[in-house]
Backbone as a ProteinNet text record, in pm:
[ID]
protein_1_A
[PRIMARY]
MGRFHRHEDGTEHEHEHEDAGDHAHDAGDHSGYATGGERVEVLERIFDENDKTAAANRAEFAAAGVRVVNLMSSPGAGKTTLLRETLDRLAGQVRVGIIEGDIETSLDADRLAGFGAEVALINTGNGFGGECHLDAPMVRSALPRLPLGDLDLVLIENVGNLVCPAEFDVGEDARAMVYAITEGEEKPLKYPVMFRSCGLVVVNKVDLLPYLGFDMDEFLGNLRKVNPAAEVMLMSARTGKGVDAWCDWLRALG
[TERTIARY]
1393.6	1457	1541.4	1567.4	1646.2	1792.4	1858.5	2003.3	2032.2	2120.7	2155.9	2229.3	2198	2261.9	2277.9	2389.9	2412.8	2410	2326.5	2317.9	2427.7	2452.8	2561.4	2532.8	2405.6	2374.8	2389.1	2434.6	2456.7	2341.7	2226	2111.5	2134.2	2078.6	2098.3	1965.6	1946.1	1825.2	1845.6	1743.6	1745.6	1648.3	1687.9	1598.4	1511.6	1381	1289	1265.6	1276.7	1256.1	1119.7	1040.7	910.6	928.6	815.8	819.3	884.9	962.1	1037.4	946.4	820.9	730.1	694.1	713.8	682.8	793.7	908.4	1020.6	1011.4	1061.7	1059.4	1175.8	1269.5	1384.4	1422.7	1495.5	1539.8	1668.8	1657.2	1773.1	1847	1806.5	1875.2	1812.8	1864.3	1812.6	1882.6	1805.4	1859.6	1824.8	1770.9	1721.7	1831.5	1955	2064	2127.9	2071.7	2132	2025.1	2011.4	1911.8	1980.8	1918.4	1972.8	1871	1909.8	1816.6	1846.6	1757.9	1771.6	1900.7	1948.2	2072	2190.7	2194.8	2303.8	2298.5	2177.8	2162.7	2215.4	2180	2224.4	2376.9	2437.1	2583.4	2648.8	2596.1	2654	2634.5	2521.1	2501.2	2606	2637.4	2738.1	2875.4	2904.3	3033.8	3047.6	2944.1	2948.3	2956.4	2881.2	2883.7	3023.6	3084.3	3218.2	3320.1	3302.5	3393.8	3385.7	3262	3243.9	3298.9	3285.9	3344.5	3496.5	3555.2	3701.1	3745	3666.9	3699.4	3700.3	3604.1	3599.9	3723.3	3767	3888	4010	4017.1	4127.9	4131.2	4013.7	4004.8	4049.7	4011.2	4050.5	4201.1	4260	4405.2	4480.6	4433.1	4496.3	4487	4369.5	4349.3	4436.5	4448.3	4530.7	4676.4	4719.1	4857.4	4874.9	4764.2	4771.9	4798.5	4750	4775.3	4648.1	4662.6	4551.6	4563.9	4448.8	4448.4	4362	4415.2	4342.4	4331.6	4209.8	4182.5	4181	4281.5	4296.6	4255.4	4156.5	4096.7	4100.5	4087.7	4079.8	4061.7	4041	4048.4	4194.9	4225.1	4365	4423	4544	4613.6	4578.4	4496.1	4457.6	4570.9	4667.6	4783.6	4803.7	4744.4	4759.3	4905.5	4975.1	5111.9	5205.1	5186.4	5266.1	5242.7	5116.7	5084.2	5151.2	5149.5	5210.8	5361.6	5425.6	5569.9	5599.8	5525.5	5544.4	5513.9	5414.1	5376.2	5486.8	5540.9	5647.1	5770.8	5797.4	5914.1	5896.6	5776.3	5752.6	5738.7	5685.6	5661.3	5779.7	5883.1	6000.1	6059.1	6079	6135	6035.8	5911.2	5807	5694.2	5649.2	5541.9	5589.4	5570.6	5612.1	5498.5	5526.6	5421.2	5441.5	5331	5329.3	5232.3	5263.1	5179.5	5127.8	4999.5	4942.8	4909.4	4981.8	4971.2	4887.9	4773.4	4686.6	4691	4715.2	4711.8	4666.5	4610.2	4571.2	4695.4	4790.8	4915.6	5033.1	5151.9	5279.8	5308.3	5435.6	5480.1	5524	5476	5527	5505.5	5385.4	5360.2	5432.7	5434.9	5509.5	5656.7	5711	5851.5	5876.3	5779.7	5792.6	5793.1	5736.6	5729.8	5845.6	5929.9	6045.1	6149.6	6227.3	6336.4	6299.3	6174.2	6130.4	6116.9	6161.9	6161.1	6033.5	5937.2	5810.6	5811.8	5744.9	5720.5	5609.5	5633.7	5536.4	5497.4	5367.3	5313.2	5229.3	5270.7	5202.6	5096.1	4979.1	4872.5	4841.2	4869.7	4825	4697.7	4585	4458.9	4454.9	4542	4550.3	4620.9	4677.1	4751.8	4673.9	4576.6	4499.8	4372.4	4342.6	4221.9	4127.8	4145.6	4053.4	4066.4	4176.7	4195.6	4093.3	4047.8	3945	3992.9	3896.1	3927.1	3917	3934.2	3928.2	4000.6	4028.7	4072.4	3952.9	3945.7	3844.6	3914.2	3838	3896.9	3985.5	3945.8	4035.3	4167.5	4165	4291.5	4381	4323.4	4402.4	4455.8	4373.3	4419	4538.5	4540.6	4652.6	4783.7	4777.6	4899.6	4951.2	4867.8	4905.7	5028.7	5047.4	5169.2	5297.4	5285.7	5404.5	5430	5349.2	5367.3	5392.3	5494.4	5522.2	5431.4	5305.2	5207.6	5249.1	5316.9	5358.2	5461.8	5524.9	5626	5577	5446	5391	5291.5	5276.3	5176.2	5060.4	5087.5	4991.2	5008.6	4895.9	4895.3	4810.8	4869.4	4799.6	4774	4648.9	4610.3	4584.9	4670.1	4648.5	4562.2	4435	4341.2	4362.7	4307.1	4314.6	4243.1	4300.6	4242.9	4108.5	4000.9	3865.3	3770.4	3675	3580.9	3451.4	3446.1	3322.1	3341.6	3402.5	3404.8	3473.9	3586.6	3649.9	3560.8	3467.8	3379.5	3282.1	3261.3	3164.1	3218.3	3350.4	3408.9	3481.2	3429.9	3500.1	3621.9	3739.6	3859.1	3918.9	3849.7	3898	3964.4	3943	4006.9	3939.9	4013.6	3957.9	3899.6	3953.7	3907.7	3923.6	3839.1	3844.9	3873.4	3964.4	3993	4004	3978.9	3996.2	4073	4148.6	4220.1	4143.7	4103.5	4031.4	4113.9	4139.4	4217.1	4123.4	4158.4	4069.5	4060.6	4156.3	4149.5	4033.7	3966.2	3859.1	3724.2	3712.8	3588.1	3500.5	3419.7	3340.9	3226.3	3184.8	3062.4	3082.6	3207	3231.1	3157.6	3137	3058	2916.9	2859.5	2724.6	2724.1	2829.8	2834.9	2877.6	2955.4	3007.3	2978.5	2851.9	2816.7	2857.5	2856	2888.3	3031.8	3124.4	3263.3	3276.6	3224.1	3238	3164.1	3052.7	2975.6	3043	3122.3	3180.4	3305.1	3357.1	3483.8	3463.5	3536.1	3531.7	3614.9	3715.3	3805.2	3818.6	3801.7	3825.5	3943.9	4054	4173	4161.8	4147.1	4135.6	4275.9	4323.8	4464.6	4483.2	4608.1	4652.4	4599.1	4585.4	4536.2	4638.1	4762.2	4861.6	4823.4	4730.8	4686.9	4568.4	4515.3	4399.3	4414.8	4531.1	4544	4534.2	4547.3	4552.7	4426.4	4333.7	4212.7	4090	3985.3	3858.8	3779	3842.5	3779.4	3710	3585.4	3505	3503	3588.1	3597.7	3467.9	3400	3272.6	3169.2	3167.7	3072.1	3104.4	3232.1	3270.8	3231.5	3264.2	3233.4	3082.3	3006.5	2861.7	2811.4	2867.1	2827.7	2866.2	2984.6	3027.4	2931.6	2890.7	2800.3	2664.1	2623.4	2496.3	2496.7	2610.2	2615.9	2680.1	2762.5	2828.6	2851.5	2749.3	2763.9	2868.3	2896.2	2986.3	3133.2	3161.4	3298.2	3395.3	3510	3619	3689.3	3727.4	3792.9	3931.7	4028.3	4165.2	4219.2	4261.5	4317.6	4467.2	4515.6	4651.6	4711	4842.2	4919.8	5028.3	5003.1	5101	5232.4	5221.1	5343.2	5436.7	5381.3	5465.3	5479.9	5401.5	5409.6	5311.4	5239	5143.3	5030.3	5006.6	4896.1	4927.6	5045.4	5077.3	5096.9	5149.1	5166.9	5033.3	4929.9	4796.8	4744.9	4770.2	4734.2	4807.9	4934.4	5012.2	4958.9	4918.4	4859.6	4728.4	4651.2	4526.6	4555.5	4659.7	4698.8	4743.5	4823.6	4869.6	4751.9	4652	4536.7	4454.4	4468.8	4396.2	4441.7	4568.6	4622.8	4572.1
1646.4	1595.6	1704	1687.7	1784.4	1746.8	1814.7	1794.6	1726.7	1628.5	1553	1642.8	1623.3	1703.7	1620.4	1637.3	1569	1671.1	1644.9	1733.7	1700.9	1795.6	1780	1668.9	1627	1515.6	1381	1381.3	1258	1216.2	1279.5	1244.2	1299.4	1226.7	1264.2	1261.1	1352.7	1350.6	1433.2	1429.5	1504	1619.3	1738.5	1854.3	1851.2	1849.9	1858	2003.8	2038.6	2175.8	2187	2282.4	2306.6	2385.1	2412.4	2492.1	2625.9	2675.2	2799.2	2915.2	2907.5	3016.3	3027.6	2921.2	2922.4	2980.5	3006.4	3060.2	3211.2	3264.8	3408.9	3475.9	3396.6	3455	3367.5	3421.1	3349	3272.9	3139.9	3057.4	3010.3	3055	3015.5	2892.5	2854.4	2740	2612.7	2523.8	2396.5	2280.1	2308.7	2200.6	2104.5	2150.4	2061.4	1986.3	2004	1939.6	1858.1	1733.6	1645.8	1547.6	1521.4	1427.7	1318.8	1197	1086.1	999.6	900.6	811.2	733.6	696.2	618.3	698.8	826.9	911.4	926	941.4	950.1	824.7	708.1	582.1	570.2	612.4	607.3	697.1	820.8	913.8	866.1	803.3	745.6	640.4	557	452.8	514.7	623.7	691.2	744.4	810.9	864.6	751.6	643.6	533.9	471.4	449.1	390.4	487.1	615.5	714.6	710.6	705.4	710.6	584.3	469.7	346.7	359.3	413.5	428.5	533.9	640.6	741.8	681.3	594.5	527.7	440.1	371.9	289.9	376.2	490.9	585	632.1	669.3	722.5	618.8	495	386.8	365.3	373.6	354.4	469.3	589.7	705.5	688.6	651	639.7	528.5	417.7	306.5	347.8	440.3	488.3	604.2	652.4	766.8	898.2	910.5	1029.7	1113.5	1242.9	1335.9	1395	1420.8	1457.4	1581.2	1676.3	1798.7	1807.2	1827.9	1850.4	2000.2	2053.6	2198.2	2235.1	2321.4	2354.2	2504.7	2543.5	2684.9	2697.8	2819.5	2845.7	2851.8	2843.9	2855.3	2992.2	2991.9	3115.9	3180.5	3113.4	3173.3	3170.6	3079	3077.4	2949.8	2838.4	2712.8	2669.9	2670.2	2620.5	2710.4	2841.2	2933.3	2907.2	2886.1	2856.2	2725.9	2625.9	2497.8	2510.5	2588.8	2610.7	2673.4	2775	2838	2740	2658.3	2558.5	2458	2404.4	2304.3	2364.2	2489.7	2555.1	2568.5	2601.7	2621.7	2490.9	2387.7	2261.8	2165.9	2201.8	2113.8	2080	1951	1905.9	1894.2	1939.5	1933.2	1836.4	1844	1761.8	1693.8	1561.8	1487.5	1495.3	1563.1	1598.4	1526.2	1478.8	1429.9	1514.7	1529.1	1610.2	1522.6	1531.7	1477.3	1596.8	1609.1	1725.7	1691.9	1760.9	1736	1846.7	1809.6	1903.5	1826.8	1899.4	1833.4	1790.9	1880.9	1852.3	1918.3	1875.2	1927.8	1892.5	1907.4	1887.8	2020.9	2132.1	2263.7	2289.8	2263.2	2287.2	2187.8	2061.1	1961.3	1997.2	2050	2089.8	2205.1	2294.9	2407.5	2360.1	2243.7	2192.5	2100	2071.9	1985.2	2059.6	1983.6	2042.6	2093.1	2069	2114.1	1997.2	1880.6	1765.9	1686.1	1721.8	1648.8	1547.9	1437.2	1340.6	1397	1401.5	1458.1	1352.6	1322.7	1231.2	1311.2	1313	1391.4	1308.2	1368.7	1309.4	1406.3	1366.7	1441.6	1375.3	1446.5	1385	1365.6	1434.6	1414.2	1285.5	1215.1	1092.4	972.9	927.2	809.8	835.6	961.3	991.8	1083.9	1095.4	1171.4	1322.3	1372.3	1515.6	1586.4	1518.6	1575.7	1702.4	1789.5	1918.8	1907.9	1788.2	1766.1	1636.1	1615.3	1484.6	1412.4	1283.8	1201.8	1095.4	1014.5	918	812.8	756.6	661.2	724.2	851.6	918.6	928.9	971.8	984.7	848.3	745.7	611.1	566.7	609.3	570.6	630	739.1	803.9	743.9	668.8	621.9	531.5	443.1	361.2	444	568	653.2	742.8	722.3	796	697	721.4	634.2	671.7	629.8	677.4	649	536.5	501.4	596.6	674.7	771.3	914.8	934.7	1068.7	1098.9	1225.7	1274.3	1342.4	1400.8	1486.5	1471.8	1460.4	1461.9	1580.6	1665.1	1778.8	1749.4	1753.1	1726.9	1859.7	1894	2014.5	1976.4	2006.2	1966.6	2049.8	2004.6	2078.5	2211.5	2319.1	2452	2461.1	2472.2	2475.1	2506.5	2595.6	2630	2550.1	2448.1	2372.9	2225.4	2149.6	2003.5	1946.6	2000.7	1937.9	1927.2	2020.1	2018.6	1900.6	1840.5	1731.9	1598.4	1584.1	1451.4	1437.7	1345.2	1303	1221.8	1253.8	1178.8	1102.4	1109.5	1041.7	1134.8	1264.9	1364.7	1372	1428.6	1458.9	1599.5	1690.5	1827.9	1887.8	1987	2058.5	2205.6	2260.7	2403.8	2456.4	2584.3	2644.1	2773.7	2805.8	2932.1	3019.1	3135.7	3231	3359.5	3410.3	3533.9	3652	3763.2	3880.2	3935.6	3899.2	3941	3875.5	3777.4	3706.2	3778.1	3874.1	3947.6	3901.1	3992.4	3965.7	3866.9	3848.7	3773	3623.1	3575	3434.4	3335.7	3362.6	3268.3	3248.4	3353	3343.8	3270.2	3285.5	3222	3077	3040.5	2903.5	2854.1	2848.2	2818.3	2679.1	2581.4	2444.5	2437.5	2503.9	2503.6	2571.5	2690.5	2762.7	2693.3	2628.3	2560.2	2430.8	2371.2	2241.3	2248.9	2370.7	2387	2438.7	2378.3	2425.8	2549	2568.7	2684.4	2751.1	2882.5	2963	3053.9	3031.6	3115	3228.4	3349.8	3467.9	3518.2	3496	3518.8	3651.9	3693.2	3812.4	3941.6	3940.2	4061.1	4174.8	4144.7	4251.9	4344	4298.6	4380.5	4469.8	4461.8	4542.1	4690.4	4752.2	4896.8	4933.4	4832.8	4863.3	4818.7	4758	4707.1	4771.1	4777.6	4825.5	4710.6	4632	4512.5	4544.3	4496.7	4520.5	4393.5	4385.1	4266.3	4236.1	4337.4	4316.4	4253.5	4298.8	4241.5	4095.5	4065.4	3926	3839	3883.1	3803	3786.1	3888.7	3877	3773.6	3773.1	3673.4	3532.3	3520.8	3390.7	3341.5	3429.6	3389.1	3346.4	3399.2	3361.3	3213.5	3164.4	3026.5	2931.6	2983.1	2899.1	2976.1	2991.1	3071.8	3016.4	2885.2	2821.8	2822.6	2872	2864.3	2945.4	2887.1	2961	3040.8	3163.2	3250.7	3288.9	3283.7	3317.9	3414.9	3533.9	3632.3	3607.9	3617.3	3575.5	3642.7	3655.1	3683.6	3577.1	3471.1	3362.3	3411.6	3508.9	3561	3627.5	3704.7	3772.9	3695.7	3588.3	3506.3	3546.8	3657	3701.9	3600.3	3555.3	3464.8	3318.2	3284	3143.1	3066.9	3133.2	3064.4	3019.5	3101.5	3062.5	2941.7	2937.8	2822	2697.9	2709.3	2594.7	2547.9	2641.5	2603.7	2526.1	2569.1	2498.5	2353.9	2337.4	2203.4	2118.5	2175.1	2100	2054.9	2138.5	2107.8	1989.8	1959.2	1845.8	1714.1	1709.7	1585.5	1558.9
5881.2	6002.7	6066.2	6196.3	6270	6277.6	6370	6383.2	6516.7	6516.4	6636.3	6734.4	6864.3	6968	7094.8	7161.5	7288.3	7400.9	7501.6	7617.3	7716.3	7809.6	7906.3	8005.8	8022.3	8113.1	8044.1	7918.4	7845.4	7755.4	7769.2	7683.9	7544.6	7447.1	7309	7236.5	7144.8	7065.3	6939.5	6856.7	6731.9	6743.6	6702.4	6704.2	6579.8	6599.5	6488.4	6453.4	6327.4	6282	6217.4	6263.8	6203	6074	6012.4	5890.8	5918.4	5823.3	5844.2	5878.7	5836.7	5865.5	6011.8	6090.8	6233	6316.5	6259.2	6334.9	6344.1	6454	6473	6403.6	6351.3	6281.8	6165.5	6075.9	5957.7	5989.7	5994.3	6029	5905.3	5791.4	5668.6	5604.5	5490.2	5414.9	5462.3	5527.1	5576.2	5484.2	5365.8	5281.4	5239.3	5235.5	5194.6	5309.6	5432.6	5549.6	5620.6	5583	5642.6	5736.8	5849.3	5947.2	5971.9	5952.4	5966.1	6086.1	6109.5	6223.5	6221.3	6101.2	6093.1	6145.6	6114.3	6162.3	6313.6	6369.1	6513.7	6579.5	6524.4	6582.8	6579.3	6470	6458.5	6562.2	6576.9	6673.4	6815.4	6845.5	6977.9	7007.4	6910.3	6929.3	6950.7	6876.7	6893.7	7035.9	7086.8	7222.6	7325.5	7304.2	7399.3	7407.5	7292.5	7291.9	7352.6	7322.2	7382.2	7534	7586.8	7731.5	7798.3	7732.4	7787.1	7793.6	7688.9	7686.7	7786.7	7801.3	7901.5	8041.1	8068.7	8199.3	8218.7	8113.3	8121	8144.1	8074.7	8096	8241.3	8291.1	8427.1	8530.3	8505.4	8596.7	8593	8472.3	8462.1	8528.4	8508	8575.6	8727.8	8776	8920.1	8978.7	8907.8	8956.2	8968.5	8882.2	8886.4	8983.1	9042.7	9133	9064.7	8940.4	8859.7	8851	8868	8844.4	8704.4	8641.9	8500	8477.2	8402.3	8367.3	8215.7	8168.3	8028.3	8005.1	7936.1	7916.4	7774.6	7764.4	7635.1	7612.1	7486.1	7449.7	7299.5	7253.8	7110.1	7069.5	6939	6895.8	6933.6	6988.8	7018.6	7150.2	7233.2	7360.1	7461.2	7443.7	7532.6	7610.7	7566.8	7640.3	7650	7538.1	7537.3	7617.5	7608.7	7689.2	7837.9	7875.8	8014.9	8057.6	7971.6	8006.9	8023.5	7940.3	7955.1	8091.6	8128.4	8257.8	8371.7	8352.3	8453	8476.6	8368.5	8380.1	8446.5	8413.3	8473.8	8625.5	8670.4	8813.3	8890.8	8826.9	8898	8890.8	8815.9	8801.2	8937.5	8960.6	9086.9	9199.7	9177.1	9280.8	9244.2	9118	9069	8940.2	8934.8	8813.5	8710.8	8600.1	8504	8372.2	8315.2	8179.2	8097.3	7969.3	7879.5	7766.2	7740.5	7617.5	7529.8	7420.2	7333	7209.9	7194.4	7081.4	6978.4	6853.5	6741.3	6618.6	6522.8	6398.8	6320.5	6307.4	6237.9	6313.8	6284.1	6332.2	6477	6512.2	6651.2	6712.5	6655.3	6697.3	6846.5	6896.7	7039	7125.7	7084.2	7159.7	7168.8	7059.4	7061.6	7158	7171.1	7264.8	7409.4	7433.8	7571.2	7605.8	7507.4	7532	7613.3	7690.9	7766.9	7904.2	7947.9	8080.4	8178.3	8138.1	8227.9	8227.4	8142.6	8138.3	8023.2	8045.6	7938.2	7849.9	7719.1	7625	7522.6	7514.1	7413.4	7315.6	7190.4	7087.7	7018	7000.4	6918.1	6805.9	6683	6565.1	6514.3	6524.4	6480.9	6329.7	6256.6	6113.6	6075.6	6174.6	6150.4	6203.1	6123.9	6159.8	6236.4	6271.1	6347.2	6269.8	6139.3	6057.9	6063.7	6124.9	6131.8	6219.2	6325.8	6411.7	6480.2	6512.9	6575.6	6727.5	6781.8	6924.1	6958.1	7085.1	7131.5	7191.2	7166.1	7232.9	7317.4	7386	7479	7409.6	7294.9	7228.2	7185.3	7141.1	7106.5	7229.4	7340.8	7463.8	7505.4	7492.4	7530.8	7445.3	7321	7233	7280.2	7359.2	7406.6	7537	7610	7742.8	7745.4	7645.6	7649.2	7636.7	7591.6	7575.4	7697.5	7802.1	7926.6	8040.7	8121.6	8237.4	8353.4	8347.2	8445	8588.5	8611.3	8746.3	8803.4	8718.1	8762.8	8761.1	8740.2	8726.9	8839	8867.6	8960.7	8889.9	8774.1	8705.4	8554	8484.8	8338	8292.6	8210.5	8152.8	8005	7966.2	7827.6	7758.4	7664.7	7585	7464.6	7472.9	7368.1	7243	7133	7008.2	7023.8	6970.1	6981.2	6910.8	6988.7	6933.1	7047.9	7027.4	7134	7128.1	7042.2	7026.5	7063.9	6974.5	6985.8	7109.7	7156.7	7272.9	7395.7	7411.4	7527.6	7525.6	7410.5	7397.3	7443.9	7458.5	7477.2	7610.5	7693	7813	7769.2	7822.3	7786.2	7904.4	8020.8	8140	8238.5	8224.4	8308.9	8446.3	8542.1	8674.2	8677.8	8600.1	8600	8459.7	8433.3	8306.2	8333.6	8257.5	8263.8	8121.7	8105.4	7974.4	7987.9	7883.8	7875	7777.1	7823.6	7740.2	7736.3	7617.6	7602.5	7583.9	7647.9	7639.2	7497.3	7410.9	7271.3	7196.6	7257.1	7189.4	7199.5	7290.3	7302.5	7418.9	7469.6	7590.1	7567	7442	7413.7	7403.3	7409.1	7381.2	7470.9	7602.1	7680	7627.2	7569.6	7516	7382.8	7303.6	7172.5	7180.4	7282.3	7296.6	7439.8	7478.2	7618	7662.9	7575.5	7617.3	7667.2	7599.6	7642.9	7780.4	7793.7	7919.3	8033	8000.5	8104.6	8150.2	8064.1	8095.3	8184.2	8205.9	8277.2	8418.2	8512.4	8649.6	8670.9	8586.5	8597.7	8461.8	8459.6	8339.1	8368.3	8296.3	8307.6	8206.7	8257.1	8169.3	8143.1	8022.8	7989	7912.1	7907.9	7835.3	7898.3	8030.9	8098.6	8092.7	8054.1	8036.6	7920.9	7835.2	7722.1	7755.5	7875.3	7911.5	7884.4	7910.6	7883.6	7736.6	7650	7505.7	7431.2	7501.3	7437.5	7499.3	7422.3	7477.5	7534.5	7619.9	7674.3	7805.7	7818.7	7938.4	8022.9	8126	8208.8	8279.5	8328	8398.6	8305.7	8180.6	8084.2	8058.3	8039	8016.8	8135.9	8257.7	8376.1	8392.7	8358	8361.9	8264.2	8143.5	8044	8088.7	8150.6	8200.9	8309.1	8399.9	8507.8	8455.6	8341.8	8283.1	8241.2	8196.7	8149	8249.6	8341.1	8440.9	8569.3	8652.3	8773.9	8870.7	8863.1	8959.1	8913.8	8795.4	8744.8	8830.8	8857.8	8921.7	8813.7	8844.2	8746.4	8796.8	8708	8742.5	8638.4	8678.1	8586.4	8571.4	8448.8	8424.3	8301.5	8302.5	8183.3	8175.5	8102.6	8094.2	8033.6	7944.8	7878.5	7977.9	8070.9	8170.1	8299.2	8315.2	8436.8	8544.5	8524.8	8625.6	8641.5	8764	8791.4	8774	8720.5	8694.4	8825	8929.1	9056.7	9114.7	9098.7	9147.3	9071.2	8942	8860.6	8908.8	8938.9	8987.1	9122.1	9206.4	9334.8	9312.2	9213.2	9178.7	9134	9055.2	9011.8	9129.8	9217.2	9335.4	9421.6	9430.3	9515.2	9462.5	9333.8	9276.3	9338.3	9382.3	9436.5	9577.8
[MASK]
++++++++++++++++++++++++++++++++++++++++++++++++++++++++++++++++++++++++++++++++++++++++++++++++++++++++++++++++++++++++++++++++++++++++++++++++++++++++++++++++++++++++++++++++++++++++++++++++++++++++++++++++++++++++++++++++++++++++++++++++++++++++++++++

């Protein structure tokens, strides 16, 4: 049997693997990893329920007049630093709520305290199986802790991961990702679903360009191969460079 996969258009199927001799490359020994029809059915139900809850989340956000951004990245790319700078700049202009996703600890949520935003923490290790992403039911669990009627914008800081978060609609209006140049030029090719799922790619830590052998043209070329329509924003969240453009992008969502 093959491995279950969900396409970006919502269709789902199982990949059938032929005999290893028919492959042009050695994909390794898969004999210990079998996927059956029962597993496919279970995963289909999980996605269906997630999408129903995402639709309910989206309706609740819309009824409250709130715009929502799902912000994703690998660990350490700079999401939390960007959010701190964002809250500082939008204070008194845009009423912001944060849904903070982490497997464990309140470390990032604590870093966002004191900027005037309502912060609802979700630890996936606490009742959600320690998942490496946020899904729609997790986000829904945070809504009672946010005064949606008093907010203009909700920023969801997803769990740091370049794979799973891209698979789950959580009820957002827009998706953005933070990518750090320290991660290497090849990441769009290695993690195409994440880069393809985002309308905006924030290229962070550009202040390090003089010290790294990073090829920006190669990275942008790789990004265009998987997502030609992606908007790109160069930034150093640590120094504040480019954050105003990001804030303008958020304001434009309203």
